[in-house]
C-alpha positions as CSV (number, residue, x, y, z in Angstrom):
1,M,22.1,3.8,-5.5
2,Y,20.1,2.5,-2.5
3,I,16.4,3.0,-1.8
4,L,14.7,2.5,1.6
5,S,11.0,1.5,1.5
6,L,8.4,1.1,4.2
7,D,4.8,-0.1,4.7
8,T,2.9,0.2,7.9
9,T,-0.6,0.6,6.5
10,A,-2.1,-2.6,8.1
11,K,-1.1,-5.2,10.6
12,T,2.1,-6.1,8.7
13,A,5.1,-3.8,9.1
14,S,7.5,-4.2,6.2
15,V,10.9,-2.6,5.5
16,C,13.2,-3.1,2.5
17,V,16.5,-1.8,1.3
18,S,16.9,-2.1,-2.5
19,S,19.6,-1.3,-5.0
20,F,18.6,0.7,-8.2
21,D,20.9,1.1,-11.2
22,G,18.6,3.3,-13.2
23,R,16.7,0.5,-14.7
24,D,16.5,-2.6,-12.4
25,L,15.3,-2.5,-8.8
26,R,16.6,-5.4,-6.6
27,P,16.0,-6.1,-2.9
28,V,19.2,-6.2,-0.8
29,S,17.7,-6.8,2.7
30,A,14.1,-7.0,3.9
31,F,12.2,-7.5,7.1
32,S,8.5,-8.1,7.7
33,V,6.5,-8.8,10.9
34,N,2.9,-9.7,11.1
35,G,2.7,-10.3,14.8
36,T,1.7,-8.7,18.1
37,L,4.2,-5.8,18.2
38,T,2.8,-2.4,17.4
39,H,4.4,-0.5,14.5
40,S,5.7,2.1,17.0
41,E,7.7,-0.8,18.6
42,S,8.8,-2.7,15.5
43,L,9.4,-0.1,12.7
44,L,12.7,1.6,13.8
45,P,14.3,-1.7,14.8
46,A,13.3,-3.2,11.4
47,I,14.8,-0.2,9.6
48,D,18.0,-0.5,11.7
49,F,18.1,-4.3,10.9
50,C,17.8,-3.8,7.1
51,L,20.3,-1.0,7.0
52,K,22.9,-2.9,9.0
53,S,22.2,-6.1,7.0
54,A,23.1,-4.2,3.9
55,N,26.1,-2.6,5.6
56,L,24.6,0.8,5.1
57,R,23.6,3.9,7.1
58,F,20.4,5.9,6.5
59,S,22.6,8.6,4.9
60,D,23.8,6.0,2.3
61,T,20.3,5.8,0.9
62,E,19.3,8.2,-1.8
63,A,15.5,8.2,-1.4
64,A,12.8,6.6,0.6
65,V,9.4,5.2,-0.6
66,I,6.5,4.7,1.8
67,S,2.9,3.4,1.3
68,A,1.0,6.5,2.3
69,G,-2.4,4.9,2.4
70,P,-5.2,4.0,2.4
71,G,-5.0,1.8,5.5
72,S,-5.1,1.9,9.2
73,F,-5.2,5.5,10.5
74,T,-2.6,4.7,13.2
75,G,-0.4,2.6,11.0
76,V,-0.3,5.2,8.2
77,R,0.5,8.0,10.7
78,I,3.3,6.0,12.4
79,G,5.0,5.2,9.1
80,I,4.9,8.7,7.7
81,A,5.9,10.3,11.0
82,T,8.8,8.0,11.4
83,L,10.1,8.7,7.8
84,K,9.7,12.4,8.3
85,G,11.7,12.2,11.5
86,L,14.5,10.3,9.7
87,A,14.5,12.6,6.7
88,F,14.4,15.8,8.7
89,G,18.1,15.8,9.3
90,A,19.1,14.8,5.8
91,E,19.2,17.8,3.4
92,N,16.9,17.5,0.4
93,Y,16.2,13.9,1.1
94,P,13.4,12.7,-1.2
95,C,10.4,10.9,0.2
96,I,8.0,9.3,-2.3
97,G,4.5,8.3,-1.2
98,V,2.7,5.5,-3.1
99,S,-0.7,3.9,-2.9
100,T,-0.9,0.9,-0.6
101,L,-3.3,-0.7,-3.2
102,A,-0.8,-0.2,-6.0
103,S,1.9,-1.8,-3.9
104,L,-0.4,-4.8,-3.1
105,A,-1.2,-5.2,-6.8
106,L,2.5,-5.5,-7.5
107,N,2.7,-8.5,-5.1
108,A,0.9,-10.4,-7.9
109,R,3.1,-9.2,-10.7
110,S,4.2,-12.8,-11.5
111,Y,0.6,-14.0,-12.1
112,P,-0.7,-14.6,-15.7
113,V,-0.6,-11.5,-17.9
114,G,-4.0,-10.1,-18.5
115,S,-5.4,-11.1,-15.1
116,V,-7.0,-8.4,-13.0
117,V,-5.6,-7.9,-9.5
118,F,-8.2,-6.7,-7.0
119,P,-6.5,-5.5,-3.8
120,V,-9.0,-5.4,-0.9
121,M,-8.2,-4.1,2.5
122,D,-10.7,-4.5,5.3
123,A,-11.8,-1.0,6.2
124,R,-14.3,-2.2,8.8
125,R,-17.9,-0.9,8.9
126,S,-18.7,-3.4,6.1
127,Q,-16.4,-1.6,3.7
128,F,-13.2,-2.3,1.8
129,Y,-10.4,-0.1,0.4
130,N,-10.0,-1.2,-3.2
131,A,-8.7,-0.5,-6.7
132,A,-8.3,-2.7,-9.8
133,F,-5.1,-3.3,-11.8
134,R,-4.3,-5.4,-14.9
135,I,-1.1,-7.4,-15.0
136,L,1.2,-6.5,-17.9
137,P,4.2,-8.2,-19.4
138,G,7.5,-7.6,-17.6
139,G,6.1,-7.6,-14.1
140,R,4.2,-4.3,-14.5
141,V,0.6,-3.5,-13.6
142,K,-1.8,-1.0,-15.1
143,R,-4.3,0.9,-12.9
144,L,-7.9,0.5,-14.0
145,C,-9.6,2.7,-11.5
146,E,-8.8,5.1,-8.7
147,D,-8.4,4.0,-5.0
148,R,-11.9,3.8,-3.4
149,L,-13.8,2.9,-0.3
150,E,-16.8,0.7,-1.1
151,T,-19.1,-2.0,0.3
152,F,-18.8,-5.6,-0.9
153,E,-22.1,-5.3,-2.9
154,I,-20.8,-2.4,-4.9
155,L,-17.4,-4.0,-5.6
156,A,-19.0,-7.4,-6.5
157,G,-21.2,-5.5,-8.9
158,D,-18.2,-3.8,-10.5
159,I,-16.5,-7.2,-10.9
160,S,-19.6,-8.8,-12.6
161,E,-20.2,-5.8,-14.8
162,N,-16.7,-4.7,-15.9
163,Y,-14.4,-7.8,-15.5
164,H,-16.8,-10.7,-16.3
165,S,-14.3,-12.2,-18.8
166,K,-11.2,-11.8,-16.7
167,K,-9.6,-13.8,-14.0
168,I,-9.7,-11.8,-10.7
169,I,-6.9,-12.2,-8.2
170,L,-7.5,-11.0,-4.6
171,T,-4.7,-9.6,-2.5
172,G,-4.7,-7.7,0.8
173,D,-5.8,-8.3,4.4
174,G,-9.4,-8.2,3.3
175,A,-8.9,-10.8,0.5
176,E,-10.1,-13.9,2.5
177,L,-13.2,-12.0,3.8
178,F,-14.1,-10.7,0.4
179,Y,-13.6,-14.2,-1.1
180,S,-15.9,-15.8,1.5
181,L,-18.6,-13.1,0.7
182,W,-18.2,-13.8,-3.0
183,K,-18.7,-17.5,-2.5
184,K,-21.8,-16.9,-0.4
185,S,-23.2,-14.6,-3.0
186,G,-23.5,-17.6,-5.4
187,A,-21.8,-15.8,-8.3
188,D,-19.9,-18.2,-10.5
189,K,-18.5,-15.7,-13.0
190,P,-16.0,-14.3,-13.4
191,E,-13.4,-16.6,-11.8
192,V,-12.3,-15.0,-8.5
193,A,-9.3,-16.5,-6.7
194,L,-7.2,-15.8,-3.7
195,C,-3.5,-15.0,-4.3
196,R,-0.9,-17.2,-2.7
197,Y,-0.7,-16.6,1.0
198,E,2.9,-15.2,0.7
199,D,1.6,-12.5,-1.7
200,M,-1.4,-11.4,0.3
201,Y,0.0,-8.9,2.8
202,Q,2.0,-5.6,2.6
203,D,5.5,-5.9,1.1
204,A,8.0,-3.0,1.3
205,F,9.8,-4.1,-1.9
206,S,6.5,-3.9,-3.8
207,A,6.1,-0.4,-2.4
208,A,9.5,0.5,-3.9
209,L,8.4,-1.1,-7.2
210,A,5.3,1.2,-7.2
211,A,7.7,4.2,-7.3
212,K,9.9,2.7,-10.0
213,D,8.7,5.1,-12.7
214,I,9.5,8.1,-10.5
215,L,12.9,6.7,-9.7
216,E,13.7,5.9,-13.4
217,S,12.7,9.4,-14.6
218,G,14.7,11.1,-11.8
219,G,11.5,12.9,-10.8
220,Y,12.2,12.1,-7.2
221,K,14.9,14.8,-7.1
222,D,12.2,17.5,-7.3
223,K,12.3,18.6,-3.7
224,E,9.2,20.8,-4.2
225,K,7.2,17.6,-4.9
226,Y,9.0,14.9,-3.0
227,G,10.5,16.7,0.0
228,Y,9.9,15.1,3.4
229,D,7.5,17.9,4.3
230,K,5.4,17.2,1.2
231,I,4.4,13.7,2.0
232,S,1.0,13.3,3.7
233,P,-1.4,10.4,4.6
234,V,-4.1,9.2,2.3
235,Y,-7.1,8.0,4.3
236,L,-10.1,8.0,1.9
237,R,-12.5,8.6,4.8
238,A,-12.7,10.7,7.9
239,S,-11.2,9.3,11.1
240,Q,-13.4,7.9,13.9
241,A,-13.0,11.0,15.9
242,E,-14.0,13.2,12.9
243,R,-17.0,11.0,12.2
244,E,-18.1,11.2,15.8
245,R,-17.7,15.0,15.9
246,N,-19.7,15.3,12.6
247,E,-22.4,13.0,14.0
248,K,-22.7,15.2,17.1
249,Q,-22.8,18.3,15.1
250,T,-25.4,16.8,12.8
251,G,-27.4,15.8,15.8
252,R,-27.3,19.3,17.3
253,G,-28.4,20.7,13.9
254,K,-31.5,18.4,13.9
255,Q,-32.4,19.4,17.4
256,N,-32.2,23.1,16.5
């Protein structure tokens, strides 16, 4: 069977069509762009390109996987809205949402077993989206903490306290910024390193890998859980508009 996977949670837009035989997931065609086009301009042509390159139509795919967040509010919404639109006309078409951070961790699946992958996405306002994963044999990763939104100081403290004997591998669009802050902090333990540049950004095939357990178990066929209308964005924090509204409401409360 064929799986379509998407990631639009940051600057990179990535699409992949993969084949799945019940055990192995293999990329058939893939497209990524990390340029000036907006996701609303690039996503549908990228999907069309990948399907045509695989000599398939959307109806030939059995399920879709999408990174549902955290990430850019606009990027997450565009990706999910696009997938819902495509799936709307396909009866009982499964849509699986996965963590962007879990997907980024799988970019580093070929690194030494036992290493800790630390995906960091720049969330602005001096904060990072982050989670921690340990690399397991066979290209698997094990989640060590939930997705979170924290400052560099808190995450650096977590590394020093909980992973001081491990090698830390940074992935994600915030990796270079986090690494520079780590170096400026003067910390020399544990060893913190950037991943290879080609492993740093969103990858739709890694998103598909993040859903592999659901695909293997057949759980994706549960339309009550994975119907197109069940998928929703994961933000981890309120949008700018919500924050501004709350600040205005708080200000009025203080004045009263």
